[in-house]
PDB file with SEQRES, HELIX, SHEET and CRYST1 records, atoms N, CA, C and O in Angstrom:
SEQRES   1 A   59  UNK UNK UNK UNK UNK UNK UNK UNK UNK UNK UNK UNK UNK          
SEQRES   2 A   59  UNK UNK UNK UNK UNK UNK UNK UNK UNK UNK UNK UNK UNK          
SEQRES   3 A   59  UNK UNK UNK UNK UNK UNK UNK UNK UNK UNK UNK UNK UNK          
SEQRES   4 A   59  UNK UNK UNK UNK UNK UNK UNK UNK UNK UNK UNK UNK UNK          
SEQRES   5 A   59  UNK UNK UNK UNK UNK UNK UNK                                  
HELIX    1 AA1 UNK A    8  UNK A   10  5                                   3    
HELIX    2 AA2 UNK A   13  UNK A   18  1                                   6    
HELIX    3 AA3 UNK A   20  UNK A   26  1                                   7    
HELIX    4 AA4 UNK A   44  UNK A   46  5                                   3    
SHEET    1 AA1 3 UNK A  40  UNK A  41  0                                        
SHEET    2 AA1 3 UNK A  32  UNK A  34 -1                                        
SHEET    3 AA1 3 UNK A  50  UNK A  52 -1                                        
CRYST1    1.000    1.000    1.000  90.00  90.00  90.00 P 1           1          
ATOM      1  N   UNK A   1       3.247   5.001  -9.156  1.00  0.00           N  
ATOM      2  CA  UNK A   1       2.306   4.310  -8.234  1.00  0.00           C  
ATOM      3  C   UNK A   1       1.353   3.540  -9.230  1.00  0.00           C  
ATOM      4  O   UNK A   1       1.032   4.034 -10.311  1.00  0.00           O  
ATOM      5  N   UNK A   2       0.929   2.327  -8.815  1.00  0.00           N  
ATOM      6  CA  UNK A   2       0.108   1.621  -9.764  1.00  0.00           C  
ATOM      7  C   UNK A   2      -1.357   1.919  -9.583  1.00  0.00           C  
ATOM      8  O   UNK A   2      -1.760   2.522  -8.588  1.00  0.00           O  
ATOM      9  N   UNK A   3      -2.161   1.496 -10.551  1.00  0.00           N  
ATOM     10  CA  UNK A   3      -3.564   1.807 -10.549  1.00  0.00           C  
ATOM     11  C   UNK A   3      -4.252   1.054  -9.449  1.00  0.00           C  
ATOM     12  O   UNK A   3      -3.842  -0.069  -9.157  1.00  0.00           O  
ATOM     13  N   UNK A   4      -5.313   1.614  -8.792  1.00  0.00           N  
ATOM     14  CA  UNK A   4      -6.064   0.937  -7.820  1.00  0.00           C  
ATOM     15  C   UNK A   4      -6.847  -0.278  -8.474  1.00  0.00           C  
ATOM     16  O   UNK A   4      -7.396  -0.194  -9.572  1.00  0.00           O  
ATOM     17  N   UNK A   5      -6.840  -1.367  -7.715  1.00  0.00           N  
ATOM     18  CA  UNK A   5      -7.423  -2.556  -8.257  1.00  0.00           C  
ATOM     19  C   UNK A   5      -9.053  -2.598  -7.940  1.00  0.00           C  
ATOM     20  O   UNK A   5      -9.491  -2.417  -6.804  1.00  0.00           O  
ATOM     21  N   UNK A   6      -9.762  -2.819  -8.914  1.00  0.00           N  
ATOM     22  CA  UNK A   6     -11.268  -2.859  -8.768  1.00  0.00           C  
ATOM     23  C   UNK A   6     -11.668  -4.177  -8.198  1.00  0.00           C  
ATOM     24  O   UNK A   6     -11.431  -5.206  -8.830  1.00  0.00           O  
ATOM     25  N   UNK A   7     -12.258  -4.204  -7.046  1.00  0.00           N  
ATOM     26  CA  UNK A   7     -12.796  -5.478  -6.441  1.00  0.00           C  
ATOM     27  C   UNK A   7     -13.920  -6.078  -7.299  1.00  0.00           C  
ATOM     28  O   UNK A   7     -14.588  -5.373  -8.055  1.00  0.00           O  
ATOM     29  N   UNK A   8     -14.104  -7.358  -7.167  1.00  0.00           N  
ATOM     30  CA  UNK A   8     -15.160  -8.053  -7.842  1.00  0.00           C  
ATOM     31  C   UNK A   8     -16.496  -7.469  -7.499  1.00  0.00           C  
ATOM     32  O   UNK A   8     -17.377  -7.436  -8.358  1.00  0.00           O  
ATOM     33  N   UNK A   9     -16.683  -7.031  -6.349  1.00  0.00           N  
ATOM     34  CA  UNK A   9     -17.890  -6.416  -5.876  1.00  0.00           C  
ATOM     35  C   UNK A   9     -18.380  -5.255  -6.777  1.00  0.00           C  
ATOM     36  O   UNK A   9     -19.559  -5.012  -7.034  1.00  0.00           O  
ATOM     37  N   UNK A  10     -17.225  -4.529  -7.246  1.00  0.00           N  
ATOM     38  CA  UNK A  10     -17.562  -3.325  -8.027  1.00  0.00           C  
ATOM     39  C   UNK A  10     -17.688  -3.672  -9.551  1.00  0.00           C  
ATOM     40  O   UNK A  10     -18.091  -2.795 -10.315  1.00  0.00           O  
ATOM     41  N   UNK A  11     -17.370  -4.881 -10.010  1.00  0.00           N  
ATOM     42  CA  UNK A  11     -17.519  -5.214 -11.353  1.00  0.00           C  
ATOM     43  C   UNK A  11     -18.941  -5.113 -11.777  1.00  0.00           C  
ATOM     44  O   UNK A  11     -19.823  -5.631 -11.092  1.00  0.00           O  
ATOM     45  N   UNK A  12     -19.223  -4.423 -12.955  1.00  0.00           N  
ATOM     46  CA  UNK A  12     -20.484  -4.401 -13.461  1.00  0.00           C  
ATOM     47  C   UNK A  12     -20.753  -5.633 -14.456  1.00  0.00           C  
ATOM     48  O   UNK A  12     -19.810  -6.359 -14.772  1.00  0.00           O  
ATOM     49  N   UNK A  13     -21.927  -5.839 -14.900  1.00  0.00           N  
ATOM     50  CA  UNK A  13     -22.272  -6.850 -15.775  1.00  0.00           C  
ATOM     51  C   UNK A  13     -21.426  -6.658 -17.032  1.00  0.00           C  
ATOM     52  O   UNK A  13     -20.931  -7.618 -17.623  1.00  0.00           O  
ATOM     53  N   UNK A  14     -21.275  -5.391 -17.425  1.00  0.00           N  
ATOM     54  CA  UNK A  14     -20.436  -5.084 -18.699  1.00  0.00           C  
ATOM     55  C   UNK A  14     -18.931  -5.460 -18.399  1.00  0.00           C  
ATOM     56  O   UNK A  14     -18.259  -5.994 -19.281  1.00  0.00           O  
ATOM     57  N   UNK A  15     -18.445  -5.206 -17.256  1.00  0.00           N  
ATOM     58  CA  UNK A  15     -17.037  -5.551 -16.854  1.00  0.00           C  
ATOM     59  C   UNK A  15     -16.930  -7.074 -17.026  1.00  0.00           C  
ATOM     60  O   UNK A  15     -16.058  -7.553 -17.751  1.00  0.00           O  
ATOM     61  N   UNK A  16     -17.783  -7.811 -16.384  1.00  0.00           N  
ATOM     62  CA  UNK A  16     -17.844  -9.250 -16.401  1.00  0.00           C  
ATOM     63  C   UNK A  16     -17.826  -9.867 -17.884  1.00  0.00           C  
ATOM     64  O   UNK A  16     -17.061 -10.778 -18.204  1.00  0.00           O  
ATOM     65  N   UNK A  17     -18.758  -9.267 -18.758  1.00  0.00           N  
ATOM     66  CA  UNK A  17     -18.805  -9.656 -20.021  1.00  0.00           C  
ATOM     67  C   UNK A  17     -17.458  -9.371 -20.908  1.00  0.00           C  
ATOM     68  O   UNK A  17     -16.966 -10.211 -21.662  1.00  0.00           O  
ATOM     69  N   UNK A  18     -16.992  -8.184 -20.720  1.00  0.00           N  
ATOM     70  CA  UNK A  18     -15.734  -7.786 -21.406  1.00  0.00           C  
ATOM     71  C   UNK A  18     -14.536  -8.562 -21.026  1.00  0.00           C  
ATOM     72  O   UNK A  18     -13.711  -8.921 -21.866  1.00  0.00           O  
ATOM     73  N   UNK A  19     -14.428  -8.843 -19.663  1.00  0.00           N  
ATOM     74  CA  UNK A  19     -13.245  -9.389 -19.191  1.00  0.00           C  
ATOM     75  C   UNK A  19     -13.446 -10.873 -18.604  1.00  0.00           C  
ATOM     76  O   UNK A  19     -12.816 -11.271 -17.624  1.00  0.00           O  
ATOM     77  N   UNK A  20     -14.366 -11.635 -19.286  1.00  0.00           N  
ATOM     78  CA  UNK A  20     -14.623 -12.925 -18.798  1.00  0.00           C  
ATOM     79  C   UNK A  20     -13.412 -13.882 -18.663  1.00  0.00           C  
ATOM     80  O   UNK A  20     -13.228 -14.598 -17.680  1.00  0.00           O  
ATOM     81  N   UNK A  21     -12.608 -13.823 -19.745  1.00  0.00           N  
ATOM     82  CA  UNK A  21     -11.389 -14.594 -19.756  1.00  0.00           C  
ATOM     83  C   UNK A  21     -10.478 -14.319 -18.460  1.00  0.00           C  
ATOM     84  O   UNK A  21      -9.946 -15.241 -17.841  1.00  0.00           O  
ATOM     85  N   UNK A  22     -10.361 -13.113 -18.146  1.00  0.00           N  
ATOM     86  CA  UNK A  22      -9.549 -12.765 -16.950  1.00  0.00           C  
ATOM     87  C   UNK A  22     -10.292 -13.220 -15.721  1.00  0.00           C  
ATOM     88  O   UNK A  22      -9.666 -13.746 -14.800  1.00  0.00           O  
ATOM     89  N   UNK A  23     -11.598 -13.045 -15.661  1.00  0.00           N  
ATOM     90  CA  UNK A  23     -12.404 -13.471 -14.506  1.00  0.00           C  
ATOM     91  C   UNK A  23     -12.179 -14.976 -14.280  1.00  0.00           C  
ATOM     92  O   UNK A  23     -11.917 -15.411 -13.158  1.00  0.00           O  
ATOM     93  N   UNK A  24     -12.283 -15.750 -15.348  1.00  0.00           N  
ATOM     94  CA  UNK A  24     -12.133 -17.143 -15.215  1.00  0.00           C  
ATOM     95  C   UNK A  24     -10.700 -17.577 -14.641  1.00  0.00           C  
ATOM     96  O   UNK A  24     -10.518 -18.519 -13.869  1.00  0.00           O  
ATOM     97  N   UNK A  25      -9.783 -16.781 -15.121  1.00  0.00           N  
ATOM     98  CA  UNK A  25      -8.440 -17.128 -14.634  1.00  0.00           C  
ATOM     99  C   UNK A  25      -8.220 -16.739 -13.194  1.00  0.00           C  
ATOM    100  O   UNK A  25      -7.406 -17.351 -12.502  1.00  0.00           O  
ATOM    101  N   UNK A  26      -8.955 -15.700 -12.716  1.00  0.00           N  
ATOM    102  CA  UNK A  26      -8.747 -15.221 -11.324  1.00  0.00           C  
ATOM    103  C   UNK A  26      -9.487 -16.131 -10.347  1.00  0.00           C  
ATOM    104  O   UNK A  26      -9.171 -16.101  -9.157  1.00  0.00           O  
ATOM    105  N   UNK A  27     -10.405 -16.897 -10.762  1.00  0.00           N  
ATOM    106  CA  UNK A  27     -11.240 -17.593  -9.789  1.00  0.00           C  
ATOM    107  C   UNK A  27     -11.009 -19.147 -10.042  1.00  0.00           C  
ATOM    108  O   UNK A  27     -11.690 -20.004  -9.479  1.00  0.00           O  
ATOM    109  N   UNK A  28     -10.058 -19.413 -10.879  1.00  0.00           N  
ATOM    110  CA  UNK A  28      -9.843 -20.809 -11.281  1.00  0.00           C  
ATOM    111  C   UNK A  28      -9.458 -21.722 -10.040  1.00  0.00           C  
ATOM    112  O   UNK A  28     -10.044 -22.797  -9.915  1.00  0.00           O  
ATOM    113  N   UNK A  29      -8.579 -21.369  -9.198  1.00  0.00           N  
ATOM    114  CA  UNK A  29      -8.167 -22.068  -7.986  1.00  0.00           C  
ATOM    115  C   UNK A  29      -8.231 -21.030  -6.817  1.00  0.00           C  
ATOM    116  O   UNK A  29      -7.197 -20.523  -6.381  1.00  0.00           O  
ATOM    117  N   UNK A  30      -9.440 -20.734  -6.332  1.00  0.00           N  
ATOM    118  CA  UNK A  30      -9.622 -19.748  -5.216  1.00  0.00           C  
ATOM    119  C   UNK A  30      -8.857 -20.111  -4.062  1.00  0.00           C  
ATOM    120  O   UNK A  30      -8.822 -21.279  -3.676  1.00  0.00           O  
ATOM    121  N   UNK A  31      -8.156 -19.053  -3.405  1.00  0.00           N  
ATOM    122  CA  UNK A  31      -7.556 -19.180  -2.078  1.00  0.00           C  
ATOM    123  C   UNK A  31      -8.214 -18.292  -1.075  1.00  0.00           C  
ATOM    124  O   UNK A  31      -7.967 -18.384   0.127  1.00  0.00           O  
ATOM    125  N   UNK A  32      -9.062 -17.423  -1.585  1.00  0.00           N  
ATOM    126  CA  UNK A  32      -9.720 -16.439  -0.716  1.00  0.00           C  
ATOM    127  C   UNK A  32     -11.186 -16.321  -0.940  1.00  0.00           C  
ATOM    128  O   UNK A  32     -11.621 -16.574  -2.064  1.00  0.00           O  
ATOM    129  N   UNK A  33     -11.990 -15.965   0.012  1.00  0.00           N  
ATOM    130  CA  UNK A  33     -13.384 -15.731  -0.135  1.00  0.00           C  
ATOM    131  C   UNK A  33     -13.672 -14.438   0.536  1.00  0.00           C  
ATOM    132  O   UNK A  33     -13.030 -14.117   1.536  1.00  0.00           O  
ATOM    133  N   UNK A  34     -14.665 -13.627   0.008  1.00  0.00           N  
ATOM    134  CA  UNK A  34     -15.096 -12.431   0.544  1.00  0.00           C  
ATOM    135  C   UNK A  34     -16.070 -12.678   1.662  1.00  0.00           C  
ATOM    136  O   UNK A  34     -17.086 -13.325   1.408  1.00  0.00           O  
ATOM    137  N   UNK A  35     -15.850 -12.215   2.901  1.00  0.00           N  
ATOM    138  CA  UNK A  35     -16.778 -12.435   4.021  1.00  0.00           C  
ATOM    139  C   UNK A  35     -18.042 -11.574   3.889  1.00  0.00           C  
ATOM    140  O   UNK A  35     -19.015 -11.773   4.617  1.00  0.00           O  
ATOM    141  N   UNK A  36     -18.014 -10.612   2.948  1.00  0.00           N  
ATOM    142  CA  UNK A  36     -19.195  -9.687   2.704  1.00  0.00           C  
ATOM    143  C   UNK A  36     -20.164 -10.306   1.667  1.00  0.00           C  
ATOM    144  O   UNK A  36     -21.369 -10.376   1.909  1.00  0.00           O  
ATOM    145  N   UNK A  37     -19.627 -10.754   0.509  1.00  0.00           N  
ATOM    146  CA  UNK A  37     -20.448 -11.061  -0.643  1.00  0.00           C  
ATOM    147  C   UNK A  37     -20.324 -12.555  -1.126  1.00  0.00           C  
ATOM    148  O   UNK A  37     -21.058 -13.031  -1.993  1.00  0.00           O  
ATOM    149  N   UNK A  38     -19.322 -13.250  -0.481  1.00  0.00           N  
ATOM    150  CA  UNK A  38     -19.064 -14.692  -0.739  1.00  0.00           C  
ATOM    151  C   UNK A  38     -18.514 -14.928  -2.103  1.00  0.00           C  
ATOM    152  O   UNK A  38     -18.560 -16.072  -2.556  1.00  0.00           O  
ATOM    153  N   UNK A  39     -17.984 -13.933  -2.819  1.00  0.00           N  
ATOM    154  CA  UNK A  39     -17.231 -14.032  -4.092  1.00  0.00           C  
ATOM    155  C   UNK A  39     -15.827 -14.714  -3.677  1.00  0.00           C  
ATOM    156  O   UNK A  39     -15.348 -14.591  -2.550  1.00  0.00           O  
ATOM    157  N   UNK A  40     -15.240 -15.428  -4.693  1.00  0.00           N  
ATOM    158  CA  UNK A  40     -13.957 -16.025  -4.412  1.00  0.00           C  
ATOM    159  C   UNK A  40     -12.976 -15.545  -5.484  1.00  0.00           C  
ATOM    160  O   UNK A  40     -13.324 -15.057  -6.559  1.00  0.00           O  
ATOM    161  N   UNK A  41     -11.656 -15.742  -5.061  1.00  0.00           N  
ATOM    162  CA  UNK A  41     -10.610 -15.348  -5.966  1.00  0.00           C  
ATOM    163  C   UNK A  41      -9.297 -15.945  -5.521  1.00  0.00           C  
ATOM    164  O   UNK A  41      -9.177 -16.357  -4.367  1.00  0.00           O  
ATOM    165  N   UNK A  42      -8.317 -16.005  -6.384  1.00  0.00           N  
ATOM    166  CA  UNK A  42      -6.899 -16.498  -6.010  1.00  0.00           C  
ATOM    167  C   UNK A  42      -6.075 -15.252  -5.724  1.00  0.00           C  
ATOM    168  O   UNK A  42      -4.864 -15.372  -5.539  1.00  0.00           O  
ATOM    169  N   UNK A  43      -6.650 -14.092  -5.679  1.00  0.00           N  
ATOM    170  CA  UNK A  43      -5.929 -12.835  -5.279  1.00  0.00           C  
ATOM    171  C   UNK A  43      -6.842 -12.086  -4.297  1.00  0.00           C  
ATOM    172  O   UNK A  43      -7.958 -11.728  -4.674  1.00  0.00           O  
ATOM    173  N   UNK A  44      -6.398 -11.832  -3.024  1.00  0.00           N  
ATOM    174  CA  UNK A  44      -7.198 -11.192  -2.010  1.00  0.00           C  
ATOM    175  C   UNK A  44      -7.397  -9.752  -2.311  1.00  0.00           C  
ATOM    176  O   UNK A  44      -8.318  -9.155  -1.754  1.00  0.00           O  
ATOM    177  N   UNK A  45      -6.618  -9.150  -3.138  1.00  0.00           N  
ATOM    178  CA  UNK A  45      -6.840  -7.668  -3.524  1.00  0.00           C  
ATOM    179  C   UNK A  45      -8.117  -7.470  -4.325  1.00  0.00           C  
ATOM    180  O   UNK A  45      -8.618  -6.350  -4.432  1.00  0.00           O  
ATOM    181  N   UNK A  46      -8.653  -8.564  -4.896  1.00  0.00           N  
ATOM    182  CA  UNK A  46      -9.891  -8.445  -5.684  1.00  0.00           C  
ATOM    183  C   UNK A  46     -11.198  -8.585  -4.859  1.00  0.00           C  
ATOM    184  O   UNK A  46     -12.304  -8.542  -5.398  1.00  0.00           O  
ATOM    185  N   UNK A  47     -11.022  -8.751  -3.555  1.00  0.00           N  
ATOM    186  CA  UNK A  47     -12.150  -8.989  -2.680  1.00  0.00           C  
ATOM    187  C   UNK A  47     -12.306  -7.832  -1.641  1.00  0.00           C  
ATOM    188  O   UNK A  47     -11.293  -7.317  -1.167  1.00  0.00           O  
ATOM    189  N   UNK A  48     -13.479  -7.438  -1.299  1.00  0.00           N  
ATOM    190  CA  UNK A  48     -13.653  -6.301  -0.365  1.00  0.00           C  
ATOM    191  C   UNK A  48     -13.266  -6.686   1.124  1.00  0.00           C  
ATOM    192  O   UNK A  48     -12.621  -5.922   1.842  1.00  0.00           O  
ATOM    193  N   UNK A  49     -13.681  -7.842   1.497  1.00  0.00           N  
ATOM    194  CA  UNK A  49     -13.377  -8.346   2.893  1.00  0.00           C  
ATOM    195  C   UNK A  49     -12.869  -9.817   2.801  1.00  0.00           C  
ATOM    196  O   UNK A  49     -13.562 -10.776   3.141  1.00  0.00           O  
ATOM    197  N   UNK A  50     -11.501  -9.921   2.274  1.00  0.00           N  
ATOM    198  CA  UNK A  50     -11.036 -11.282   1.991  1.00  0.00           C  
ATOM    199  C   UNK A  50     -10.684 -12.077   3.268  1.00  0.00           C  
ATOM    200  O   UNK A  50     -10.214 -11.535   4.267  1.00  0.00           O  
ATOM    201  N   UNK A  51     -10.940 -13.384   3.171  1.00  0.00           N  
ATOM    202  CA  UNK A  51     -10.529 -14.356   4.258  1.00  0.00           C  
ATOM    203  C   UNK A  51      -9.935 -15.563   3.550  1.00  0.00           C  
ATOM    204  O   UNK A  51     -10.435 -15.995   2.512  1.00  0.00           O  
ATOM    205  N   UNK A  52      -8.902 -16.086   4.099  1.00  0.00           N  
ATOM    206  CA  UNK A  52      -8.249 -17.228   3.504  1.00  0.00           C  
ATOM    207  C   UNK A  52      -9.082 -18.444   3.514  1.00  0.00           C  
ATOM    208  O   UNK A  52      -9.784 -18.692   4.495  1.00  0.00           O  
ATOM    209  N   UNK A  53      -9.051 -19.203   2.503  1.00  0.00           N  
ATOM    210  CA  UNK A  53      -9.806 -20.539   2.489  1.00  0.00           C  
ATOM    211  C   UNK A  53      -8.705 -21.581   2.989  1.00  0.00           C  
ATOM    212  O   UNK A  53      -7.508 -21.381   2.783  1.00  0.00           O  
ATOM    213  N   UNK A  54      -9.180 -22.691   3.650  1.00  0.00           N  
ATOM    214  CA  UNK A  54      -8.270 -23.712   4.008  1.00  0.00           C  
ATOM    215  C   UNK A  54      -7.801 -24.357   2.776  1.00  0.00           C  
ATOM    216  O   UNK A  54      -8.508 -24.431   1.770  1.00  0.00           O  
ATOM    217  N   UNK A  55      -6.555 -24.845   2.858  1.00  0.00           N  
ATOM    218  CA  UNK A  55      -5.853 -25.524   1.804  1.00  0.00           C  
ATOM    219  C   UNK A  55      -6.703 -26.772   1.330  1.00  0.00           C  
ATOM    220  O   UNK A  55      -7.078 -27.601   2.159  1.00  0.00           O  
ATOM    221  N   UNK A  56      -6.974 -26.882   0.110  1.00  0.00           N  
ATOM    222  CA  UNK A  56      -7.709 -28.065  -0.457  1.00  0.00           C  
ATOM    223  C   UNK A  56      -7.238 -28.504  -1.805  1.00  0.00           C  
ATOM    224  O   UNK A  56      -6.641 -27.739  -2.561  1.00  0.00           O  
ATOM    225  N   UNK A  57      -7.506 -29.716  -2.087  1.00  0.00           N  
ATOM    226  CA  UNK A  57      -7.229 -30.186  -3.393  1.00  0.00           C  
ATOM    227  C   UNK A  57      -8.349 -29.974  -4.380  1.00  0.00           C  
ATOM    228  O   UNK A  57      -9.470 -30.341  -4.027  1.00  0.00           O  
ATOM    229  N   UNK A  58      -8.203 -29.457  -5.512  1.00  0.00           N  
ATOM    230  CA  UNK A  58      -9.309 -29.202  -6.403  1.00  0.00           C  
ATOM    231  C   UNK A  58      -9.382 -30.264  -7.551  1.00  0.00           C  
ATOM    232  O   UNK A  58      -9.873 -29.988  -8.646  1.00  0.00           O  
ATOM    233  N   UNK A  59      -8.908 -31.397  -7.268  1.00  0.00           N  
ATOM    234  CA  UNK A  59      -8.801 -32.392  -8.313  1.00  0.00           C  
ATOM    235  C   UNK A  59      -9.803 -33.548  -7.898  1.00  0.00           C  
ATOM    236  O   UNK A  59      -9.926 -34.544  -8.611  1.00  0.00           O  
TER     237      UNK A  59                                                      
END                                                                             
C-alpha cells in the first residue's frame, strides 16, 4: 500500500521551502482548484476539495 499523499493545505512553510522544485512542477499547468482554499494543482490528490478547471491554453 502506498503512502498517503499530503494535500497542499497541510504543507507547512518548511515543506514549501524544502520541496519548492516539486511544488513548482505540480502547479505548472493546473487542471484542478481546491473549492476550500483556492490552491491549484495538476493532480487532484493534492487538494482537499478538488474541482476540475475548464480546459484552457496557458500560452
